[in-house]
C-alpha positions as CSV (number, residue, x, y, z in Angstrom):
1,X,-78.1,-41.2,52.6
2,X,-77.1,-44.7,51.8
3,X,-76.9,-47.8,53.9
4,X,-73.4,-48.7,55.1
5,X,-71.9,-52.2,55.5
6,X,-69.4,-53.0,58.3
7,X,-67.4,-56.2,58.0
8,X,-66.1,-58.4,60.8
9,X,-62.6,-58.7,59.2
10,X,-61.2,-55.9,61.3
11,X,-62.2,-57.4,64.7
12,X,-60.4,-55.4,67.4
13,X,-57.9,-57.5,69.3
14,X,-59.7,-56.9,72.6
15,X,-62.8,-58.6,71.2
16,X,-62.5,-62.3,72.0
17,X,-63.5,-64.9,69.5
18,X,-67.1,-65.9,70.2
19,X,-68.1,-69.6,70.4
20,X,-71.3,-71.5,71.1
21,X,-71.2,-75.2,71.8
22,X,-73.9,-77.6,70.9
23,X,-74.6,-81.2,71.8
24,X,-75.3,-84.1,69.5
25,X,-78.9,-84.0,70.8
26,X,-79.1,-80.3,69.7
27,X,-77.9,-81.3,66.2
28,X,-80.4,-84.1,66.0
29,X,-83.3,-81.9,67.0
30,X,-82.2,-79.3,64.4
31,X,-82.2,-81.9,61.7
32,X,-85.7,-83.1,62.7
33,X,-87.1,-79.5,62.7
34,X,-85.6,-78.8,59.3
35,X,-86.7,-82.1,57.7
36,X,-89.6,-80.5,55.8
37,X,-87.3,-78.3,53.8
38,X,-86.0,-79.5,50.4
39,X,-82.3,-80.1,49.9
40,X,-80.2,-77.1,49.0
41,X,-79.1,-73.8,50.5
42,X,-81.3,-72.3,53.2
43,X,-81.6,-68.7,54.4
44,X,-82.4,-68.1,58.1
45,X,-84.2,-64.9,59.1
46,X,-84.7,-63.6,62.6
47,X,-87.2,-60.7,62.3
48,X,-87.6,-59.9,66.0
49,X,-85.9,-57.7,68.5
50,X,-86.5,-56.4,71.9
51,X,-88.1,-53.0,70.9
52,X,-89.8,-51.7,67.8
53,X,-87.1,-49.3,66.7
54,X,-84.8,-52.2,66.1
55,X,-87.2,-54.2,64.0
56,X,-86.9,-54.0,60.2
57,X,-90.5,-54.0,58.7
58,X,-91.8,-57.5,57.9
59,X,-92.8,-56.3,54.4
60,X,-89.1,-55.6,53.8
61,X,-88.2,-59.1,55.0
62,X,-90.8,-60.6,52.6
63,X,-89.4,-58.5,49.7
64,X,-85.9,-59.7,50.6
65,X,-86.9,-63.3,50.4
66,X,-88.5,-62.6,47.0
67,X,-85.3,-60.9,45.8
68,X,-83.1,-63.8,47.0
69,X,-85.4,-66.7,45.9
70,X,-82.9,-67.6,43.1
71,X,-80.1,-68.2,45.7
72,X,-81.9,-70.3,48.2
73,X,-84.0,-73.5,48.3
74,X,-85.8,-72.7,51.6
75,X,-86.2,-70.3,54.5
76,X,-85.9,-70.9,58.2
77,X,-87.6,-68.4,60.5
78,X,-86.1,-68.0,64.0
79,X,-87.2,-66.0,67.1
80,X,-88.8,-66.2,70.4
81,X,-92.4,-66.8,71.2
82,X,-93.1,-63.1,71.0
83,X,-92.0,-63.1,67.3
84,X,-94.5,-65.7,66.2
85,X,-97.0,-63.2,64.8
86,X,-94.3,-61.8,62.5
87,X,-92.8,-65.1,61.5
88,X,-96.3,-66.6,60.8
89,X,-97.0,-63.6,58.6
90,X,-93.7,-64.1,56.7
91,X,-94.3,-67.9,56.4
92,X,-97.7,-67.4,54.9
93,X,-96.2,-65.2,52.2
94,X,-92.9,-66.9,51.6
95,X,-92.3,-67.9,47.9
96,X,-89.9,-70.6,49.1
97,X,-90.5,-73.7,51.3
98,X,-90.4,-72.4,54.8
99,X,-90.2,-73.6,58.4
100,X,-91.3,-71.3,61.2
101,X,-89.3,-72.1,64.4
102,X,-90.1,-69.0,66.4
103,X,-90.6,-70.1,70.0
104,X,-89.9,-73.7,69.2
105,X,-86.1,-74.0,69.9
106,X,-83.7,-73.5,72.8
107,X,-80.8,-71.3,72.1
108,X,-78.5,-74.2,71.5
109,X,-80.9,-75.8,69.1
110,X,-81.2,-72.4,67.3
111,X,-77.4,-72.5,67.0
112,X,-77.5,-76.0,65.6
113,X,-80.1,-74.8,63.1
114,X,-77.7,-72.0,62.1
115,X,-75.1,-74.6,61.3
116,X,-77.4,-75.9,58.6
117,X,-78.1,-72.7,56.8
118,X,-76.1,-70.9,54.1
119,X,-76.8,-67.4,55.4
120,X,-78.5,-65.5,58.2
121,X,-80.2,-62.1,58.2
122,X,-81.6,-60.6,61.4
123,X,-82.2,-57.5,63.4
124,X,-80.0,-56.3,66.2
125,X,-80.7,-59.2,68.5
126,X,-79.1,-62.2,70.2
127,X,-79.7,-64.6,67.3
128,X,-77.2,-62.8,65.1
129,X,-74.6,-63.3,67.8
130,X,-75.4,-67.1,67.8
131,X,-75.1,-67.3,64.0
132,X,-71.8,-65.3,63.9
133,X,-70.4,-67.4,66.7
134,X,-71.1,-70.6,64.7
135,X,-69.2,-69.0,61.7
136,X,-72.3,-68.6,59.5
137,X,-72.4,-65.8,57.0
138,X,-74.4,-63.3,59.1
139,X,-75.9,-59.9,58.2
140,X,-77.3,-57.9,61.1
141,X,-79.5,-54.9,60.4
142,X,-79.0,-51.9,62.5
143,X,-81.1,-48.8,62.8
144,X,-80.9,-46.8,66.1
145,X,-78.6,-49.3,67.9
146,X,-74.8,-48.9,68.4
147,X,-73.1,-51.4,66.1
148,X,-69.6,-50.5,67.3
149,X,-70.6,-51.8,70.7
150,X,-73.4,-54.4,70.1
151,X,-72.7,-56.0,66.7
152,X,-72.0,-59.7,66.3
153,X,-68.3,-60.3,65.6
154,X,-66.8,-63.1,63.5
155,X,-65.0,-63.7,60.2
156,X,-68.3,-63.8,58.3
157,X,-70.3,-61.3,60.3
158,X,-71.4,-58.1,58.6
159,X,-73.6,-55.2,59.7
160,X,-75.9,-53.2,57.5
161,X,-76.6,-49.7,59.0
162,X,-79.8,-48.1,57.8
163,X,-79.8,-44.6,56.3
164,X,-80.3,-42.0,59.0
165,X,-80.4,-44.9,61.4
166,X,-84.0,-45.5,60.5
167,X,-84.8,-49.2,59.6
168,X,-87.9,-48.2,57.6
169,X,-85.4,-46.4,55.2
170,X,-83.4,-49.6,54.7
171,X,-84.7,-51.2,51.5
172,X,-84.8,-54.9,50.5
173,X,-82.4,-53.9,47.7
174,X,-79.9,-52.7,50.3
175,X,-80.1,-56.0,52.2
176,X,-80.1,-58.1,49.0
177,X,-76.9,-56.4,47.8
178,X,-75.3,-56.9,51.2
179,X,-76.3,-60.6,51.4
180,X,-75.1,-61.3,47.9
181,X,-71.7,-59.6,48.6
182,X,-71.3,-61.4,51.9
183,X,-72.0,-64.8,50.3
184,X,-69.6,-64.0,47.5
185,X,-66.9,-62.9,50.0
186,X,-67.3,-66.1,52.0
187,X,-67.2,-68.3,48.8
188,X,-63.9,-66.6,47.7
189,X,-62.4,-67.0,51.2
190,X,-63.0,-70.8,51.2
């Protein structure tokens, strides 16, 4: 089986537009946290989720960054304090400049961080909803979850559904293709 991509373009009318507001202080904190990164386009990754079946293997995230290294100048790792082991592992192996913000931001500062990235890839978790609500090109990876019910909605939100709903079967190539297509679609729309 192949991975399937769902777009946010056909948002049902009963789904309200999502929004997250940030303050000037949130924006300033985000700028300070991202200061170590070089100028250019950055990719945000959120490799955590609330249960193991919803988590794409960290080796796949690492492979995805390697495959996308030509398209980004740096990587931002987001998540809660419980994700720090995974984000630290990814940061240590990242071929691009990287900042690990797992457990270091409030939700509104995480939203402000999302405003500064060119793309977001994450598991089926709340951070994808934040990125989509801020209008960031967002790819959410789904395995056993129910994307029709729990996916992020937005004009630049996409969902990649793993073959047989098993995230271990979703390859870095699947995700790379979906990210590149999403970024191309967004570029053409602007």
